[in-house]
N, C-alpha and C positions, 0 to 999 in steps of 0.2 A: 504493500502503501504506501511503503512511503515515499516506493521509487514512485510510480504512476506520480503522488501526488507532483512529486521532484517538478517530474514529465508536464502533469498538466497545466504546473504554474509556466514551468516557460510556453510553452501554447500559446498562453493568459498573453503573456509579455510580446511572444509575437503579433497573434490579433492587439493588442493595444497598441502597437506602435506602429500597426499595419488603419494606424482610428478605429479598430473595433471596435467596440468598448463590452462588456458585459455586463449583460443584468443580475440575472441570476450567477448564484454560487455553482463553480463545475462537477457535476453531476460524476462519483466513484461508487462504479458498486461493487463490493465482493462479495465470490458465495462460502466463507468464515465465518460460519461470524461472533464466533473467538476473540477475531481480530478488534472486529465490526466492537464490542461489546469492550474488550482493550481499551480499543485507542476513543472511545466515549467517558469513557471513564477514568474521573479523577484523580481515583486509588488506584494502590499498587499494590502488588502480595509477591514476597519474596521470585515464586516461582515466575513471572514478566519483567525482573531485574535485567536482563538482558536485554531486554529489548528495550528498555526505557529508554533512550535516542530517540529515538524511531515513533512509542508511543508521544511521542514529548512531540515534535515536532505533525505528528499527525490533528490532536488533537490542536494546537495551534492554530492552525489552515482549516479548524473545523469551529474555533470562534474567532477569527477572525472575519467568517461566509466566504473563506478564499472558498472550497470544497464543502459539500453534503455524500457524506457514506447511506448508502443504500445497499441491503442482502438481495442478490439472486440465488438462485438455487441454483445449482454445479448440473445437472441435466438445461439450464437456461443458461447458463458456460459462453456465451458465443465465440470470447478470446482464444477460449482454449484452442483452438485449432489453430491458434500463434503461438502460444508456449509449452504447448506439447502434444508426444507424440502420437496421435490415436489409431483409432481400428479404424480396418475402409468404411465400412458405415458410418463411425460417429460425425466422421472427419464426413463424409457426403453429406451428414445429414446437417451439420453449420452451413458449410458450404455456399449449400441451398438453401437453408437465409439466411447469409448475409449476401447472395442475390449472386456469388459465386457461377460461375460458368466454367468446364474442361473447351479451352478453341480447337484440342487436338480428340476431340471428340468427334467418333464421326455422326454426319449429319444427318 
């Protein structure tokens, strides 16, 4: 989530430099409910000590209203095609959902 937030801030800055101002926070979808709860919960526990810096970063951007987080079911997470090795059926399903076509498929 921290890496994606950095990328969202970068894209937001590029759009701002081009004169396109954002009117609402950028939406960050995540399929990990624990990560969403940890990033929005101001209380840290011993088990989350190793990710404390990232949590503070995400929480800061949430409080600044730069991003907003939402949960998406793992089955509906279309970004998986860009980040994971998927089996053929799952890969075809997500590519279809994204409107991607195989230009080499016979007509």
